[in-house]
N, C-alpha and C positions, 0 to 999 in steps of 0.2 A: 504494500497498500506504502501509496503519496503521501508525505511528509512535506511540505513547501519549511516549518521549522524543522527539520535533518537534515534532509538533501537541502541543502540552500546553497551550496553552489550551481546546482542542475535549473533549479531554482531562479536565481536570480541571472543567466544567465537568459530567456524569453523576457526580459526587460525590456522595452523601447529606449535609445537614446535620450530620448527628451528626459525618462526614468534617473536616465546614471545621471547627465547633464544638471539636472535640479537641485543637489547639494553642490555643487560648486556655486550655481547660478545667484542661491542663493551669499553666498561667501561674498563670492563679487560685488554683489546687490549688496551688501551691509561694510565691507570695505569703502564701494565710493563714493556709501553717502556717513560716510565716518557715522551710521548704526552697526547692533548686533541685534544677530541672528534670532527670534525664537525658538525656545527648545522643542522642542516636540513638533512641530510649524502649527503651531497656533491649535493645536488638540485639547489644549490646557486652558487655564484661563485668559491667559491674554492671546484675542488675535491677531494672523497674520503671519508670515515667513524674515520679515527683517521690520526693524521698529530702532526709528531716533526719538525719542521722548519729546513729546512736545510739541515738535514736527509735521512726520507721519511714517504713514504706518502702510506698507506694503506684501501683498501677497504676491508669487512668483511663477511663472507657469512655463514651461518649455516644448514646444511642439515641430516636430520634422515635416509637421502636414504643411498645406500649401494654406492654410487658413487658419485659423484660432475664433469661436464662440464666445464672446464676455454677454455673460448669462447674467439678470437682473436678481437671481440667489445670491451670482461670488460677488458683486457692485452691494448690495443692503447685506450680505454677512463684513466686507473690508471697510464696507461706513458705518457699518454703528458701532465695530470696534474704534474707528478713528472718530466717530467725531466725537462719544465720551471723551474721548482727551483731548479736543481740540488738538486732531489732526486734520492732516493731507494723507487721504485715503487713496492708493494709487496699486494697480494692477499692469508691474512691469513683463511684458509678456517675451521670449527671446525665441527669434524660428533659425531651426538648426537647419544643414547642408543634409546630403542623403552620407556623409562622412562621417555625423554629430554636430560637424563646428556652428560656430554661431553666426550670420549672415544677418544678423537683424534683431536689433532689438526695439521696441515702445513701450509706452508709460502709458495707459490711459489713468485717466482724473475726470472729479466733479469737473463740468463748466466753469463750476463760482471757484473753483479756484487755480483754472486758469486763468482765467480771468480778474482774479488775486493775484500773481504770479505777474502780471503783466501792467499789471493796476503799477505794482510795485517799482517794477524795472523801469519803468519812467518820470518817475521818481525824482 
């Protein structure tokens, strides 16, 4: 009988390139933002993958597909966590090529947050 916890080596080989990239993405994002990785990727009390307290809360996603869907549920979860701490909620998405290397990085933030950033930049 196959048990993924006992046969970890065999199980891990079946994972997608995006799965293997996820921890590196979180580490890179945290370093770039001078922030920290949330332990358990938000499965505990603190939601999100990366957080800079009082500034931003980030959910990291990666895909090797040509598109990635951002759902209302994803947005609601990161927004509820961030707005309670007066932080900007963001979803950072990495698009990987067929070799698992990052081709493009984008971030999705609420329009009001973008407007606030642009307004501050103009000052």
